[in-house]
C-alpha positions in Angstrom: 126.6 119.5 86.8 125.3 122.9 87.7 126.6 124.3 84.4 124.6 121.9 82.2 121.5 122.6 84.4 121.8 126.4 83.9 118.3 127.6 82.9 116.7 124.2 83.6 114.6 125.2 86.5 113.1 128.1 84.5 112.4 125.6 81.7 110.5 123.4 84.2 108.4 126.3 85.5 107.5 127.5 82.0 106.6 124.0 80.9 104.5 123.4 83.9 102.6 126.6 83.1 102.0 125.5 79.5 100.8 122.1 80.6 98.8 123.5 83.6 100.7 121.2 86.0 100.3 121.8 89.8 103.5 120.1 91.0 106.6 118.3 89.9 109.5 116.7 91.7 112.8 115.8 89.9 115.9 113.9 91.0 119.1 113.1 89.1 121.6 110.5 90.2 125.2 110.0 88.9 126.9 106.7 89.9 126.1 106.4 93.7 125.1 109.9 94.4 122.0 112.1 94.2 123.3 115.2 92.3 120.0 117.0 92.0 116.7 116.9 93.8 114.1 119.6 93.7 110.3 120.2 94.0 108.3 122.7 92.0 104.8 124.0 92.4 102.1 122.6 94.7 101.2 119.2 96.0 97.9 120.8 97.2 96.9 123.8 95.1 94.0 125.0 97.3 96.1 125.1 100.4 99.3 126.2 98.6 101.3 123.3 100.0 104.6 123.1 98.1 106.1 120.0 96.5 109.4 119.0 98.0 111.8 116.1 97.2 110.0 114.2 100.0 106.5 114.5 98.5 104.9 111.2 97.7 103.4 110.7 94.2 101.8 107.7 92.5 104.4 106.3 90.0 101.8 104.2 88.0 103.3 101.8 85.6 106.8 102.6 86.6 105.9 100.0 89.2 106.5 97.3 86.5 110.2 97.5 86.8 109.8 96.6 90.5 107.6 93.7 89.6 110.1 92.4 87.1 112.9 92.7 89.6 110.8 91.0 92.3 110.4 88.1 89.8 114.1 88.2 89.1 114.8 87.8 92.9 112.6 84.7 92.9 114.6 83.4 89.9 117.8 84.0 92.0 116.2 82.1 94.8 115.5 79.1 92.6 111.7 79.5 93.0 111.0 80.6 89.4 112.7 80.7 86.1 112.1 82.8 83.0 111.2 80.2 80.4 109.2 77.4 82.1 105.4 77.5 81.6 103.9 79.2 84.6 101.3 76.5 85.0 104.1 74.6 86.9 103.4 77.1 89.7 99.9 78.3 88.8 98.0 75.2 87.5 94.8 77.2 87.3 96.2 79.8 84.9 93.9 79.8 81.8 93.5 82.2 78.9 91.0 82.1 76.0 93.9 80.8 73.8 94.6 77.2 74.9 98.1 77.1 73.5 99.0 80.4 75.3 97.6 79.0 78.5 99.9 75.9 78.3 103.1 77.7 77.1 103.0 81.1 78.8 106.2 81.8 80.7 107.3 84.4 83.2 109.3 86.0 80.4 106.1 86.2 78.2 104.2 87.9 81.0 106.9 90.5 81.6 107.5 91.5 78.0 103.9 91.9 76.8 103.6 89.1 74.2 100.6 87.3 75.5 98.3 88.0 72.6 95.9 90.0 74.8 95.3 93.7 74.2 95.0 95.9 77.2 91.4 95.2 78.3 91.9 97.9 81.0 88.2 98.7 81.4 87.8 95.2 82.8 89.7 96.1 85.9 89.4 99.8 86.3 87.1 100.4 89.3 86.4 96.7 89.7 85.2 95.3 93.0 87.1 92.1 92.3 90.2 91.0 94.2 93.5 90.2 92.4 92.6 86.5 92.5 89.1 87.3 91.2 90.6 89.1 88.2 93.1 86.3 87.6 90.3 83.7 87.5 88.4 85.7 84.8 91.4 86.0 82.3 90.1 82.9 80.4 87.1 84.9 79.2 89.1 87.7 77.5 89.5 87.6 73.8 93.0 88.0 72.4 93.7 90.3 69.4 96.9 88.6 68.2 98.5 85.2 68.3 100.7 84.4 71.2 104.2 85.8 70.9 103.6 87.6 67.6 103.2 91.2 68.7 104.1 93.4 71.6 100.9 94.6 73.2 101.1 96.6 76.5 99.3 94.6 79.1 98.5 95.3 82.8 96.6 92.1 83.4 99.7 90.0 82.7 101.7 92.1 85.2 99.0 91.4 87.7 99.6 87.7 86.9 103.3 88.0 87.3 102.9 89.6 90.7 100.4 87.0 91.7 102.9 84.3 90.7 105.7 86.0 92.7 103.6 86.0 95.8 102.4 82.4 95.3 105.9 80.9 95.0 107.1 82.9 98.0 104.1 81.8 100.1 103.3 85.4 100.7 102.2 88.2 98.4 103.8 90.5 95.8 103.6 93.3 98.3 105.6 91.4 100.9 108.3 90.5 98.4 108.6 94.2 97.3 108.7 95.5 100.8 111.1 92.9 102.2 113.4 92.3 99.3 113.5 95.7 97.6 112.2 98.6 99.8 113.8 97.4 103.1 117.4 96.8 101.9 117.3 100.0 99.8 115.9 101.9 102.7 113.0 103.2 100.6 111.2 104.0 103.8 108.8 106.6 102.4 107.5 104.3 99.6 104.3 102.2 99.8 102.1 100.0 97.7 98.6 101.6 98.0 97.2 105.1 97.8 95.4 104.3 101.1 98.8 104.3 102.7 100.0 107.5 100.9 97.1 109.4 102.4 98.2 108.5 105.9 101.5 110.4 105.5 102.0 114.1 106.0 103.6 114.9 102.6 101.7 113.5 99.7 100.5 115.0 96.4 96.8 115.3 95.5 95.7 114.2 92.0 94.6 116.6 89.3 93.5 116.5 85.7 92.5 118.9 82.9 89.4 117.3 81.5 88.9 120.0 78.8 92.0 121.4 77.3 90.0 124.1 75.5 88.5 125.6 78.7 91.8 125.0 80.6 90.0 124.2 83.8 92.1 122.1 86.1 90.3 120.1 88.8 91.1 118.0 91.8 90.0 114.4 91.3 89.7 111.3 93.5 92.6 108.9 94.1 92.3 105.7 92.1 92.8 102.7 94.3 94.4 100.0 92.1 95.4 97.5 94.9 93.9 94.6 92.9 96.1 95.3 89.9 98.9 96.4 92.2 101.9 94.7 90.4 101.1 96.7 87.3 101.1 100.1 88.9 100.3 100.7 92.6 103.6 101.9 94.0 103.8 105.4 95.5 107.1 107.1 96.2 109.1 110.3 96.3 112.1 111.2 94.1 114.6 110.6 96.9 113.5 107.0 97.4 113.2 106.5 93.6 116.8 107.7 93.3 117.9 104.7 95.4 116.0 102.5 93.0 117.8 104.1 90.0 121.2 103.6 91.6 120.5 99.9 92.2 119.7 99.5 88.5 122.9 101.5 87.5 125.1 99.5 89.8 124.5 95.9 88.8 121.8 95.1 91.3 124.0 96.0 94.3 123.2 98.4 97.2 126.2 99.2 99.3 127.7 95.8 99.9 124.5 93.8 99.4 123.6 92.1 96.1 119.8 92.7 96.0 119.4 91.0 92.6 122.1 89.0 90.8 123.9 91.1 88.2 123.2 88.5 85.5 119.5 88.5 86.4 119.4 92.3 86.1 121.2 92.2 82.7 118.4 89.9 81.5 115.8 92.3 82.9 117.5 95.2 81.0 117.9 93.2 77.8 115.6 93.7 74.7 113.1 90.9 74.6 110.4 92.1 72.2 110.4 94.9 69.6 107.8 97.6 69.4 106.8 97.6 65.7 104.7 100.4 64.2 101.4 98.8 65.2 102.4 98.7 68.8 104.4 101.9 69.6 103.5 103.5 72.9 104.9 107.1 72.7 105.2 108.1 69.1 107.4 111.3 69.5 110.0 109.2 71.2 109.6 106.2 69.0 109.4 107.8 65.6 111.9 110.7 65.9 114.8 110.3 63.4 117.4 110.7 66.1 116.0 108.1 68.5 116.2 104.3 67.8 113.4 101.8 67.6 112.2 100.7 71.1 112.2 97.2 72.4 110.8 96.0 75.7 112.8 94.1 78.3 111.2 93.1 81.6 109.6 96.3 83.0 111.8 98.6 80.9 111.6 100.1 77.5 115.0 100.0 75.8 116.3 102.1 72.9 119.0 104.5 71.9 118.7 108.2 72.6 120.7 110.1 70.0 123.4 107.5 70.0 123.3 106.6 73.7 121.8 103.5 75.3 118.6 104.5 77.2 116.2 102.6 79.4 113.0 104.1 80.7 109.4 103.5 81.8 106.6 105.9 82.4 103.6 105.7 84.6 100.1 107.2 84.4 97.3 106.7 86.8 94.4 109.1 87.6 96.0 112.5 88.4 99.6 111.4 88.2 102.3 111.2 85.6 105.8 109.7 86.2 109.0 108.8 84.3 112.0 106.9 85.4 115.0 106.8 83.1 118.6 105.4 82.9 121.6 106.2 80.8 123.6 103.1 81.8 126.9 103.9 80.0 127.0 107.4 81.5 125.7 106.2 84.9 122.9 108.7 85.0 119.4 108.1 86.4 116.5 110.5 86.2 113.1 110.4 88.0 110.3 112.9 87.3 107.0 112.7 89.3 104.0 115.0 88.8 100.4 115.3 90.0 98.5 115.9 86.7 97.2 113.2 84.3 99.0 113.6 81.0 102.6 113.6 79.7 104.4 116.5 81.5 107.3 114.2 82.4 108.2 113.6 78.8 109.2 117.1 77.6 111.1 117.6 80.9 112.9 114.2 80.4 113.9 115.1 76.8 115.3 118.4 77.9 117.3 116.8 80.7 118.7 114.1 78.5 120.0 116.7 76.0 121.6 118.6 78.9 123.2 115.7 80.6 124.6 114.3 77.4 125.6 117.8 76.3 123.8 117.6 73.0 122.3 120.3 70.8 118.8 120.6 72.5 115.7 119.5 70.7 112.5 121.4 71.4 110.8 118.5 73.2 108.2 120.7 74.8 106.9 121.8 71.4 107.2 118.3 70.0 105.0 116.9 72.8 102.6 119.8 72.8 102.1 119.3 69.1 101.5 115.6 69.6 99.0 116.3 72.4 97.1 118.8 70.1 97.0 116.2 67.3 95.5 113.7 69.7 92.8 116.3 70.7 92.1 116.9 67.1 91.8 113.2 66.4 89.3 112.9 69.3 87.3 115.8 68.0 87.3 114.4 64.4 86.1 111.0 65.8 83.2 112.8 67.6 82.3 114.7 64.4 82.4 111.5 62.3 80.2 109.8 64.9 77.6 112.6 64.7 77.7 112.6 60.9 77.0 108.8 60.8 74.0 109.2 62.9 70.7 108.4 61.2 68.2 111.1 62.1 64.6 110.8 63.2 64.8 107.2 64.4 63.4 105.8 67.6 64.4 102.9 69.9 62.4 99.7 69.2 61.2 99.6 72.8 60.1 102.0 75.5 63.1 103.2 77.6 62.0 101.2 80.7 62.4 98.0 78.7 66.2 98.5 78.5 66.4 98.8 82.3 68.0 95.8 83.9 71.2 94.0 84.9 73.5 92.5 82.3 76.6 90.4 82.7 79.8 89.2 81.0 82.0 86.4 82.4 85.1 88.6 82.5 83.9 92.1 82.6 81.2 91.5 85.2 78.0 93.5 85.7 76.6 96.3 83.6 73.5 98.0 84.9 71.0 100.2 83.1 68.5 102.4 85.1 65.8 104.9 84.3 66.2 108.2 86.1 64.1 111.3 85.4 63.1 110.0 82.0 66.6 109.2 80.9 68.8 106.0 80.9 71.8 105.9 83.2 74.3 103.1 82.9 76.8 101.9 85.5 79.9 99.8 84.9 82.2 99.1 87.8 82.6 102.5 89.5 81.8 104.5 86.3 78.4 106.0 85.8 77.4 107.7 82.6 74.4 109.3 80.9 73.0 107.0 78.1 71.4 109.0 75.4 69.7 107.7 72.2 71.8 107.7 69.1 69.8 105.9 66.5 67.6 102.7 66.4 68.8 100.5 69.4 72.1 102.2 69.7 72.8 104.7 72.5 75.8 106.8 73.5 77.2 106.7 77.0 79.2 109.8 78.1 81.6 108.9 80.8 82.8 112.0 82.7 86.3 110.4 83.3 87.0 109.9 79.6 87.0 112.3 76.7 84.8 110.1 74.4 81.3 108.7 74.1 80.9 105.0 74.4 78.5 103.4 71.8 76.1 101.0 73.4 74.2 98.6 71.1 71.2 96.7 72.5 70.1 93.5 70.9 66.6 92.0 70.8 66.0 88.4 71.5 63.7 86.0 69.6 60.9 86.7 72.1 61.1 90.4 71.2 62.6 91.6 74.5 65.9 93.3 75.1 68.4 90.5 75.5 71.9 92.1 75.7 74.0 95.2 75.4 77.4 95.4 73.7 80.2 98.0 74.1 83.7 98.3 72.7 85.3 98.1 76.2 88.2 96.0 74.9 89.5 99.3 73.5 91.1 97.6 70.5 89.8 97.5 66.9 90.5 93.8 66.6 88.5 92.9 69.7 84.8 92.4 69.2 82.5 94.6 71.4 82.0 93.1 74.8 78.5 91.6 75.1 76.7 91.7 78.4 73.8 89.3 78.5 70.7 90.3 80.4 70.2 88.6 83.7 66.7 87.2 84.4 64.5 89.5 86.5 64.3 88.4 90.1 60.7 87.5 89.8 61.4 85.4 86.7 64.1 83.5 88.7 61.5 82.9 91.5 59.0 81.6 89.0 61.6 79.2 87.5 62.4 77.8 90.9 58.7 77.2 91.7 58.3 75.4 88.4 
């Protein structure tokens, strides 16, 4: 083992420097043994606190494999099955597409074929509870027909977790703690960043908002408890190694069968292909030596240079994670880091080549080139937006006329205020400057994201500002989300008196 890892730690350090990553933790398992576990860099840069194998990181969407397995355990218990419509257990489940509402199964939820695009801005920073989000799903517009295309989806994983908790008369959190964490002795793992911050060895989240300036900054933790089954687990590489060994060993931990071997095989089986329109990580999915990816239940499944390969990444504000299995060789890899981005991917590619003793590919360059192309694409989009602007136009109304509260049945409230002569918009926990673009279109700059959000105000038949639309669905096939203006409080009072 040590021979194939010769030079690996220097590669990690060099890669971290290129990607400006504060800290990384890595573990490798072989069969039933942790054969490598190491921390690099800092979990807290300002105080120079080092990363260790015990340091807790957010694992983001790598949580989905836990949610799929918690569902599989409910299947083993006879409380669920993969292919019965979930309305049997959740009669109130409703989507915009009536047929999908009636026929959606647990398998559909877990392999991303609901017809819905991500709609992530509907839940990021929302004050809603999990049940509150679930109740609003019916107002979200699909972008494809049910079961026709793989589209990555966090809201359907929320639904799967909500279903697991419902049939167990508890919660998704209880099932994961009691049926997965406890028997695996994943004692340092938790299900909320609130709990992470109560420990004495956790990583702080960082991001590099401007790759040109290279300025790295500490950011706030993102609490995603409401959408927990899609991505709220926090863990360290030693605990995650136990999770990998469970998946490599047929669902068994020591002498206890945590999830039936047949159930785990179903979870690890290809359920839905990722066609060109739907690919998630192009360098891994388009490279000539790597096979087309499919999705199982909480795992991406493909061949890595002739070897069966399962993996799932995770990204949440300030953290990047990757879990990976080579089932035939009985290897498992977990990489956790505290920087938004894709640092885990070049490290993973390098490790796979080493463990499989293959001629190495320059995965760091491949991923850096991809990142740079993405940055160029964003810059080109900004330039095109500026070029399309019609100069010397004015809004149809005075700025104060746009001020008000607007609402959408799924996305909730959108507020526009006037501060120091400029409009400021607020959506969930995001606040952004709203500057005039042309006519009744404005651009909102959200600090968290590297793009400007076009906001188009509409004028009603009475000449007043009646709504504002924004492409929050983040999918070209989804119409801009329209927030309709709420009546002013005094208008409501007048209506009641009438």
